[in-house]
C-alpha positions in Angstrom: 0.1 0.1 0.2 1.3 3.4 -1.0 0.6 6.6 1.1 1.3 10.0 -0.7 1.8 13.3 1.1 1.6 16.7 -0.1 -1.0 16.6 -2.7 -2.9 19.6 -4.2 -4.0 22.2 -1.3 -1.8 20.5 1.1 -4.0 17.5 1.3 -2.8 14.0 1.8 -3.2 11.6 -1.2 -3.6 7.9 -1.0 -3.5 5.2 0.2 -3.4 3.5 -3.1 -3.0 -0.2 -3.6 -1.7 -1.4 -7.0 0.5 -4.2 -8.6 3.3 -3.6 -11.0 3.9 -5.7 -14.0 7.2 -5.6 -15.5 8.0 -7.0 -19.0 11.7 -7.0 -20.1 13.1 -6.8 -23.5 15.1 -9.6 -24.9 17.3 -9.5 -28.1 17.3 -12.6 -30.2 20.0 -13.5 -32.9 20.0 -15.9 -35.6 23.0 -18.2 -36.5 24.7 -17.1 -39.8 23.3 -19.6 -42.1 22.6 -19.6 -46.1 21.8 -23.2 -46.4 19.6 -25.3 -44.2 18.9 -29.1 -44.2 15.2 -30.1 -43.6 15.8 -31.3 -40.4 18.2 -29.2 -38.4 19.2 -27.7 -34.6 19.6 -24.0 -34.9 21.1 -22.2 -31.8 19.1 -19.0 -31.3 21.1 -16.5 -29.2 19.0 -14.7 -26.3 20.2 -11.9 -24.3 18.6 -9.1 -22.4 18.8 -5.4 -23.2 22.2 -5.1 -21.6 23.4 -8.2 -23.0 23.1 -10.4 -20.1 22.5 -13.8 -19.7 19.0 -15.3 -19.9 17.8 -18.6 -18.4 14.1 -18.8 -18.2 12.0 -21.9 -19.3 9.0 -19.7 -19.6 10.5 -17.6 -22.4 10.2 -19.8 -25.9 11.7 -19.3 -29.2 9.9 -20.4 -32.3 11.9 -20.9 -35.4 9.5 -20.0 -38.4 9.6 -20.1 -42.2 7.9 -18.5 -45.1 7.9 -18.7 -48.7 6.5 -16.1 -51.0 3.3 -14.4 -49.4 2.3 -17.5 -47.3 1.9 -16.8 -43.7 4.9 -17.4 -41.2 4.7 -21.4 -40.1 6.5 -22.5 -36.9 9.0 -25.6 -37.5 10.5 -25.8 -34.0 10.2 -24.3 -30.3 12.5 -24.3 -27.4 13.1 -22.7 -24.1 16.0 -20.5 -23.5 18.7 -21.8 -21.4 22.0 -19.8 -20.8 21.2 -17.5 -23.3 20.6 -20.2 -26.1 17.6 -21.5 -27.4 18.4 -25.0 -29.1 15.5 -25.4 -31.6 14.9 -28.7 -33.4 13.8 -27.7 -36.6 11.9 -29.8 -39.0 10.9 -28.2 -42.5 8.1 -29.7 -44.6 9.3 -31.6 -47.6 7.5 -29.2 -49.9 10.2 -26.6 -49.1 13.2 -28.5 -50.3 15.3 -26.9 -53.2 13.4 -23.7 -52.4 14.9 -20.5 -51.0 12.9 -19.5 -48.1 12.8 -16.7 -45.3 13.6 -17.8 -41.7 13.1 -16.0 -38.4 13.1 -16.6 -34.8 10.2 -15.4 -32.7 10.6 -14.9 -29.0 7.7 -15.0 -26.5 6.3 -15.8 -22.9 7.3 -15.3 -19.5 8.1 -12.0 -18.3 9.5 -10.8 -21.6 8.0 -8.7 -24.4 7.6 -10.6 -27.6 10.1 -10.0 -30.3 11.1 -11.2 -33.6 14.5 -11.2 -35.6 14.8 -9.8 -39.1 14.0 -12.8 -41.6 16.9 -14.3 -43.4 16.9 -16.0 -46.9 18.2 -19.6 -46.7 18.2 -22.6 -49.3 16.5 -25.7 -47.8 18.7 -28.6 -48.7 17.4 -32.3 -49.0 18.4 -34.9 -46.6 21.2 -37.2 -47.8 19.8 -40.4 -49.5 20.5 -43.6 -47.8 22.5 -46.3 -49.8 20.8 -49.4 -50.3 22.8 -52.5 -48.7 22.6 -55.9 -50.4 23.9 -59.2 -48.4 25.9 -56.9 -46.1 27.6 -54.7 -48.9 26.9 -51.3 -49.9 26.0 -50.8 -53.4 27.0 -47.6 -54.8 24.7 -45.5 -57.1 26.7 -46.2 -60.2 26.7 -49.9 -59.7 22.9 -50.0 -59.7 
């Protein structure tokens, strides 16, 4: 409870009973990548406004992708631990071979929602598995 003194005309003001709600700024940074496999773990850096370390399981980071004018699509989410969100992203097959836009979106806990600038990345296909016949690996040329 807050009691104020010296209001207009010399009268006491208050008492007031209020609750303050504080939301903190968070700064996110995408890793410097130009190509990305369909399944990848991205380490998104997260720091407070002063550059300090954040460890808060309530602060979540989404990795989102977008192609053309389509809406943003979340492909993975992780909590921030020691200023890093290790997001396991799984990009749908339809994006393989395409250049897409990638961004990180931070939200939750006592933090203001924020997004990184988007970055263009090429989605690479997963490596093909070689067929095995009778315990021997068959090269593609031999097939």
